[in-house]
C-alpha positions in Angstrom: -20.7 -0.9 -20.4 -21.7 -2.6 -23.6 -21.9 -6.3 -23.9 -18.9 -8.2 -25.3 -20.1 -11.7 -26.1 -17.2 -14.1 -26.0 -17.9 -17.6 -27.2 -15.8 -20.2 -25.4 -15.6 -23.3 -27.6 -12.3 -24.9 -26.5 -12.7 -27.9 -24.1 -9.8 -27.8 -21.7 -9.8 -31.1 -19.8 -8.4 -31.3 -16.3 -5.6 -33.8 -16.1 -7.1 -35.9 -13.4 -8.6 -39.5 -13.5 -12.2 -38.4 -12.7 -12.2 -35.9 -15.6 -10.9 -38.5 -18.0 -13.3 -41.1 -16.9 -16.4 -39.0 -16.5 -16.4 -36.5 -19.4 -18.5 -38.8 -21.6 -22.0 -38.0 -22.9 -22.8 -41.7 -23.4 -21.6 -42.9 -20.0 -23.9 -45.5 -18.3 -26.3 -44.2 -15.7 -25.0 -43.6 -12.2 -27.9 -45.1 -10.3 -26.6 -47.9 -8.1 -25.8 -45.8 -5.1 -26.7 -45.9 -1.4 -29.3 -43.5 0.1 -28.6 -42.8 3.8 -31.2 -40.1 4.1 -34.7 -40.0 5.5 -37.3 -37.8 3.7 -39.3 -35.3 5.7 -42.3 -33.4 4.2 -44.1 -30.5 5.7 -41.1 -29.2 7.8 -41.6 -25.5 7.0 -44.7 -23.9 8.4 -46.6 -21.3 6.3 -49.0 -18.8 7.9 -52.6 -20.1 8.4 -54.6 -20.0 5.2 -51.6 -20.0 2.9 -50.6 -23.1 0.8 -47.3 -23.9 -0.8 -47.0 -23.3 -4.5 -44.1 -24.2 -6.8 -40.6 -23.3 -6.0 -37.2 -24.0 -7.5 -35.5 -21.5 -5.1 -33.9 -22.4 -1.8 -30.6 -21.3 -0.2 -28.9 -21.2 3.2 -28.6 -18.1 5.4 -25.0 -17.2 6.6 -25.8 -18.7 10.0 -25.6 -22.1 8.3 -29.0 -23.2 9.6 -31.8 -20.8 8.5 -33.3 -21.3 5.1 -34.4 -18.9 2.4 -37.1 -19.8 0.0 -38.8 -17.9 -2.9 -42.2 -19.4 -3.6 -44.6 -18.8 -6.5 -47.5 -17.3 -4.6 -49.4 -20.5 -4.0 -49.4 -21.6 -7.6 -46.9 -21.7 -10.5 -47.3 -19.9 -13.8 -48.3 -16.2 -13.4 -49.6 -16.7 -9.8 -47.5 -13.8 -8.5 -48.7 -11.5 -11.2 -52.2 -12.2 -10.0 -51.1 -11.8 -6.3 -49.2 -8.5 -6.3 -49.4 -8.1 -2.5 -48.0 -11.5 -1.7 -44.6 -11.6 0.0 -42.9 -14.5 -1.9 -39.4 -14.4 -0.4 -39.4 -16.1 3.0 -36.8 -16.9 5.8 -37.4 -19.9 8.0 -35.4 -20.7 11.2 -33.8 -24.1 11.8 -37.0 -25.4 13.3 -39.1 -24.6 10.2 -40.8 -21.5 11.6 -41.3 -18.5 9.4 -39.2 -15.5 10.5 -40.1 -12.9 7.9 -41.1 -12.4 4.3 -40.9 -9.7 1.7 -40.6 -9.1 -2.1 -44.2 -8.4 -3.1 -44.6 -6.7 -6.4 -41.1 -7.1 -7.7 -41.1 -10.6 -9.2 -43.4 -12.5 -11.5 -41.8 -16.0 -11.3 -39.0 -16.6 -8.9 -36.7 -19.2 -10.4 -33.2 -18.9 -8.9 -31.9 -17.6 -5.5 -28.5 -16.9 -3.9 -27.7 -15.5 -0.5 -24.3 -13.7 -0.6 -21.7 -13.5 2.2 -23.3 -10.4 3.7 -26.7 -12.1 3.8 -28.2 -10.2 0.9 -30.8 -12.1 -1.0 -30.6 -12.3 -4.8 -33.5 -13.6 -6.9 -33.7 -14.3 -10.6 -37.2 -13.7 -12.2 -37.4 -16.0 -15.1 -40.7 -14.7 -16.6 -42.3 -11.4 -17.3 -45.6 -9.7 -17.8 -45.1 -10.1 -21.6 -45.9 -13.8 -21.1 -49.2 -13.1 -19.2 -52.2 -13.2 -21.4 -54.5 -10.1 -21.4 -52.2 -8.4 -18.9 -52.6 -4.6 -18.9 -50.7 -3.4 -15.9 -47.1 -2.2 -15.4 -44.5 -4.1 -17.4 -41.9 -6.0 -15.2 -40.1 -9.3 -15.0 -37.0 -10.9 -16.6 -34.7 -9.2 -14.0 -32.4 -10.1 -11.1 -33.2 -8.4 -7.8 -31.0 -7.8 -4.8 -32.6 -7.4 -1.3 -31.1 -6.7 2.1 -31.6 -9.5 4.7 -34.5 -7.5 6.0 -36.2 -7.0 2.6 -34.9 -3.5 1.4 -34.7 -3.6 -2.4 -31.1 -2.7 -3.2 -30.5 -3.3 -6.9 -32.0 -4.6 -10.1 -30.0 -6.1 -13.0 -31.3 -6.2 -16.5 -34.0 -4.4 -18.4 -37.4 -4.2 -16.7 -39.7 -6.4 -18.7 -36.9 -8.1 -20.5 -34.4 -7.7 -23.3 -32.7 -9.8 -26.0 -29.5 -9.8 -28.0 -27.4 -6.8 -26.9 -29.8 -6.2 -24.0 -30.6 -8.6 -21.2 -32.2 -10.6 -19.7 -34.8 -12.8 -21.2 -35.8 -15.6 -18.8 -32.8 -15.5 -16.4 -32.5 -18.8 -14.5 -30.1 -18.3 -11.7 -27.7 -15.8 -10.0 -24.5 -16.5 -8.1 -22.3 -13.9 -6.3 -18.6 -14.8 -6.0 -16.6 -14.0 -2.8 -15.2 -10.9 -4.4 -18.7 -9.6 -5.2 -18.7 -10.4 -8.9 -22.2 -11.4 -10.0 -22.9 -14.2 -12.5 -26.3 -14.7 -14.1 -27.4 -17.7 -16.2 -29.9 -16.7 -18.9 -32.2 -18.9 -21.0 -35.0 -21.1 -19.8 -35.6 -22.6 -23.2 -33.7 -25.4 -25.0 -35.2 -24.3 -28.4 -32.6 -23.4 -31.0 -31.5 -19.8 -31.2 -33.1 -18.8 -27.9 -31.0 -16.8 -25.5 -28.6 -19.2 -23.7 -25.5 -17.5 -22.1 -23.9 -16.4 -18.9 -23.2 -12.8 -17.9 -20.7 -11.5 -15.5 -21.1 -8.2 -13.6 -18.9 -6.4 -11.1 -20.1 -5.8 -7.5 -21.8 -2.5 -8.5 -23.8 -4.2 -11.2 -21.8 -3.0 -14.2 -21.9 -5.5 -17.0 -18.4 -6.9 -17.8 -18.9 -9.6 -20.4 -21.0 -12.6 -21.6 -20.0 -16.1 -22.7 -21.8 -19.0 -24.3 -24.6 -19.4 -26.9 -27.3 -21.9 -27.7 -25.8 -25.3 -28.7 -24.7 -28.8 -27.6 -21.0 -28.3 -28.0 -18.4 -27.6 -25.3 -19.0 -24.1 -23.8 -22.5 -23.9 -25.4 -25.8 -24.1 -23.4 -29.3 -25.3 -23.6 -30.7 -23.9 -20.3 -27.9 -22.8 -18.0 -30.4 -23.6 -15.2 -28.4 -23.5 -12.0 -25.0 -22.3 -10.7 -22.6 -22.9 -7.9 -19.0 -22.2 -7.0 -16.4 -24.4 -5.3 -13.6 -23.5 -2.9 -11.2 -23.0 -5.9 -13.5 -20.4 -7.4 -14.6 -22.5 -10.3 -18.1 -21.8 -11.6 -20.3 -24.9 -12.0 -23.2 -24.5 -14.4 -26.1 -27.0 -14.6 -26.5 -27.2 -18.4 -29.9 -28.9 -18.0 -30.9 -29.3 -21.7 -27.6 -31.0 -22.4 -27.7 -33.3 -19.4 -24.4 -32.2 -17.9 -22.5 -29.8 -15.7 -20.0 -27.5 -17.3 -17.2 -26.0 -15.2 -15.6 -22.6 -16.0 -13.1 -20.2 -14.5 -14.4 -16.8 -13.6 -13.2 -15.4 -16.9 -15.5 -17.8 -18.8 -12.9 -20.3 -19.9 -14.2 -23.9 -20.0 -12.3 -26.2 -17.7 -14.3 -29.5 -17.7 -17.6 -31.2 -18.5 -19.2 -33.7 -16.2 -22.1 -36.1 -17.0 -22.1 -38.3 -13.9 -24.4 -36.1 -11.9 -27.2 -36.6 -14.4 -29.7 -34.0 -15.8 -29.4 -31.2 -13.3 -32.0 -28.5 -12.6 -30.2 -27.2 -9.4 -26.7 -27.5 -7.9 -25.2 -26.5 -4.6 -21.6 -26.8 -3.3 -21.0 -26.5 0.5 -17.9 -25.2 2.2 -16.4 -28.7 2.2 -16.8 -29.0 -1.6 -19.6 -31.5 -1.3 -21.7 -31.2 -4.5 -25.5 -31.6 -4.3 -27.1 -32.0 -7.7 -30.9 -32.1 -8.2 -32.3 -34.0 -11.2 -36.1 -33.2 -11.4 -36.8 -34.4 -14.9 -35.1 -37.7 -15.9 -37.8 -40.1 -17.0 -40.8 -37.8 -16.4 -39.9 -34.9 -18.7 -36.9 -36.0 -20.6 -37.5 -39.5 -22.0 -34.1 -39.6 -23.7 -32.6 -39.5 -20.2 -35.0 -42.0 -18.8 -32.4 -44.6 -17.8 -31.2 -42.3 -15.1 -33.0 -42.4 -11.8 -34.5 -39.0 -10.9 -33.4 -37.5 -7.6 -30.6 -35.8 -5.7 -27.0 -37.0 -6.2 -24.4 -36.1 -3.6 -20.7 -36.2 -4.4 -17.4 -34.3 -4.6 -16.9 -31.1 -6.5 -13.1 -31.8 -6.5 -12.9 -35.4 -7.7 -16.2 -35.7 -9.5 -17.1 -38.9 -7.6 -20.8 -39.5 -6.9 -21.4 -41.0 -3.5 -25.1 -41.0 -2.7 -28.5 -40.9 -4.6 -31.8 -39.8 -2.9 -34.4 -41.1 -5.4 -37.6 -39.2 -6.0 -39.9 -40.2 -3.1 -42.7 -40.4 -5.7 -41.0 -42.3 -8.5 -44.2 -42.6 -10.6 -44.8 -38.9 -10.6 -45.2 -37.4 -14.0 -44.0 -33.8 -14.5 -41.2 -31.8 -12.9 -41.0 -33.9 -9.8 -38.8 -34.1 -6.7 -36.3 -31.3 -6.0 -35.5 -28.7 -8.7 -33.5 -26.5 -6.3 -31.3 -27.9 -3.7 -29.2 -26.7 -0.7 -27.6 -28.1 2.4 -27.2 -26.6 5.9 -24.1 -26.8 8.1 -25.3 -30.0 9.6 -25.6 -31.8 6.3 -29.4 -31.7 6.1 -30.6 -31.3 2.5 -33.5 -29.1 1.4 -35.2 -29.7 -2.0 -37.4 -27.1 -3.6 -40.1 -28.6 -5.8 -42.0 -27.2 -8.7 -44.7 -29.8 -8.8 -47.1 -31.3 -9.1 -46.1 -31.7 -5.5 -44.6 -28.2 -4.7 -43.1 -26.9 -1.5 -39.9 -28.0 0.3 -38.7 -31.4 1.5 -36.0 -31.9 4.1 -33.6 -34.9 3.8 -31.9 -35.9 7.1 -29.1 -38.3 7.6 -29.6 -40.1 10.9 -26.8 -40.0 13.4 -25.4 -43.5 14.1 
């Protein structure tokens, strides 16, 4: 099916107090919040001789306890292109032990991950071999891949090696599968003007239905639709990172609300109780204009918009894309943050039982 690009530019506010209070681009920073969590590093155990590289990809297995991670082959930029035999998608049990891994040779730069209700693993590959200097091998990248829970490759979305305009994708950031099987993909890892910045919807078989959004700073526009999540009402939350906000849509691409109180989000996750976990990995260190906001993970409500907790970056003086970029929580409320670096790897944040 051909792409029908539909630009959604009408801001439809929800008639609730939080929306009226929080939908402000100039609101004061939400920093003065308690942090009831303890930080644990080194919880997940890699095989001997393998080191953690960068990751922005972490999600929960349907058992509510095991954790999926897609890691950039011990490095960051282009490391997986140079390591074609490295299994970069990994499942860890609740105790941090590696259960299995797969995915070698399909992905150049894992950026977003989603595990659907059947346990299938979807990974967005946000780079391609066209971005690798002096590369002369097979062209690949800029796609979304679906794997079975055991690693069987089931589906690819997008043009192998990338596509622009009426083709897709170019630097897809994240993928999210709705309960009915509909697939949403956020495209555009650049905030630069006139770069691809839009969201695509596919049916469960991978047929393209429509696209919405474009580059810009207005309602319904994007500058890096960097992460996605869905609440119990079926509303699609998009971390519009370059615009320092979350935009909320229905599944037909209609804009419902805009929230700024969760800061500049790289990753978002909403659990079955509608608790919203929002990871700000860039305030102060990458985005100086947003420097008054404390970098870290904010925890609050996807229903009311209230922010309850803030886990600050454990290394507040870090310069770069620090602390968690991807975020998820297990059924016990433990939070897992995937870090690009300069630290890299996964941290676990535990709330002690009183």
